[in-house]
C-alpha positions as CSV (number, residue, x, y, z in Angstrom):
1,M,-183.8,23.4,42.3
2,T,-183.9,21.8,45.5
3,A,-184.5,23.4,48.7
4,G,-184.4,21.5,51.9
5,A,-186.3,18.3,51.1
6,A,-188.1,20.1,48.6
7,D,-187.7,20.1,45.1
8,F,-188.8,22.5,42.7
9,T,-189.5,22.1,39.0
10,V,-190.6,24.5,36.9
11,W,-191.8,24.4,33.5
12,F,-194.0,25.9,30.9
13,K,-198.0,25.3,29.9
14,E,-199.7,25.4,26.8
15,S,-203.5,25.0,27.3
16,L,-206.3,25.2,24.6
17,N,-209.8,26.2,24.7
18,V,-211.4,23.7,22.0
19,S,-214.4,25.8,21.5
20,T,-212.7,28.9,20.7
21,G,-209.3,28.0,19.4
22,Q,-207.6,30.1,22.4
23,K,-204.4,29.3,23.6
24,A,-203.4,30.8,27.1
25,Y,-199.9,30.0,28.6
26,G,-198.4,29.8,31.9
27,V,-195.3,28.8,34.1
28,V,-196.4,25.7,36.3
29,I,-194.1,25.3,39.7
30,D,-194.5,21.7,41.0
31,I,-192.9,21.3,44.7
32,S,-192.4,17.7,45.7
33,D,-191.1,16.1,48.6
34,N,-189.2,12.7,48.4
35,N,-190.0,12.5,44.4
36,R,-194.0,12.8,45.6
37,R,-195.8,15.6,44.1
38,V,-197.1,17.6,46.8
39,R,-197.6,21.0,45.8
40,K,-198.4,23.1,42.4
41,A,-198.8,26.1,41.8
42,V,-199.8,27.9,37.9
43,I,-198.7,31.6,36.9
44,D,-200.1,32.8,34.0
45,Y,-198.2,34.5,31.2
46,D,-199.3,37.7,32.0
47,E,-198.9,38.0,35.4
48,L,-194.9,37.0,34.7
49,D,-193.5,40.9,34.1
50,A,-195.2,41.2,37.9
51,F,-193.8,38.1,39.3
52,L,-190.4,38.9,38.3
53,S,-190.6,42.4,39.5
54,G,-191.6,40.9,42.9
55,L,-188.5,38.7,42.7
56,D,-186.4,41.2,41.9
57,Y,-187.6,43.7,44.8
58,L,-187.4,40.9,47.5
59,A,-183.7,40.2,46.2
60,R,-182.7,43.9,47.3
61,I,-184.9,43.9,50.1
62,D,-183.0,45.4,53.2
63,Y,-183.8,46.6,57.0
64,A,-184.4,50.0,55.4
65,V,-188.0,48.6,54.0
66,T,-189.1,50.2,58.0
67,T,-188.0,51.7,60.8
68,L,-190.1,48.3,62.9
69,P,-188.3,45.6,64.3
70,T,-189.5,43.0,62.1
71,F,-191.0,42.8,58.5
72,S,-192.3,40.4,56.0
73,A,-192.9,41.3,52.2
74,G,-193.9,39.3,49.6
75,Y,-195.3,38.5,45.9
76,T,-198.6,36.3,45.9
77,T,-199.7,35.0,42.4
78,R,-203.6,34.8,41.5
79,S,-203.1,31.0,42.3
80,G,-201.9,31.9,45.5
81,F,-198.0,30.9,45.2
82,R,-196.0,33.2,47.2
83,V,-192.5,34.2,47.6
84,G,-191.6,36.0,50.9
85,A,-188.8,37.5,52.7
86,F,-188.8,38.3,56.8
87,T,-187.3,38.9,59.7
88,S,-188.0,38.3,63.1
89,E,-185.0,40.3,64.7
90,R,-183.4,43.7,63.6
91,R,-179.9,42.1,63.3
92,G,-179.2,38.9,61.6
93,A,-179.7,37.4,57.8
94,I,-183.4,38.3,56.0
95,Q,-184.7,34.9,55.4
96,F,-186.5,34.2,52.2
97,F,-189.5,31.2,51.4
98,L,-191.4,29.8,49.0
99,Q,-195.1,28.9,49.5
100,A,-198.0,27.3,47.9
101,Y,-201.3,28.0,49.5
102,N,-203.4,25.3,47.8
103,T,-202.7,22.2,50.2
104,D,-201.1,23.9,53.0
105,N,-199.4,26.9,54.4
106,T,-195.7,25.4,54.9
107,R,-193.3,28.1,54.1
108,I,-190.1,26.3,52.4
109,L,-187.1,28.1,53.4
110,I,-184.5,29.4,51.0
111,T,-181.5,31.4,50.7
112,P,-180.4,34.4,48.5
113,A,-178.7,32.4,46.0
114,Q,-181.7,29.8,46.0
115,L,-183.5,32.8,45.2
116,A,-181.4,33.8,42.5
117,Q,-181.7,30.5,41.3
118,F,-185.4,30.6,41.2
119,R,-185.8,33.7,39.3
120,T,-183.7,32.5,36.6
121,L,-185.6,29.7,36.4
122,I,-188.8,31.3,35.7
123,E,-187.0,33.9,33.2
124,Q,-185.6,30.7,31.5
125,T,-189.2,29.2,31.4
126,R,-190.8,32.4,30.6
127,R,-188.2,33.1,27.7
128,S,-189.2,29.7,26.7
129,L,-192.9,30.7,26.2
130,D,-192.1,34.0,24.3
131,V,-190.8,30.9,21.2
132,L,-193.7,29.3,21.9
133,R,-195.8,32.3,21.7
134,T,-194.6,33.6,18.2
135,P,-196.3,32.8,15.4
136,H,-194.8,30.1,12.9
């Protein structure tokens, strides 16, 4: 997915603790600028339901969320990856962003359509993880 000068790649990850044999799963989000990876976020599998619910909430957010003239709402994962919505005025479009705190605090603005596309990528990756996690 591309947003402005940034490209987002979403993929799934399986990690193995060789001393215990325990496996851990998650979603990795690589954010690159000019084909150079600049930020990375990992979302643990057990956090994906809450993350997807947060994305759904943000997709539906409107000015009724508060009577104040401005607002900022978001979901931040345990790894510091943030998806949010904000407005600086009570009129006009609500803006959406993606942000990774592990290297800088730059907000990458996205459109509502890109938010939906991002959610679809996360859901598709989760489905792939579900297949991977199913005992064979």
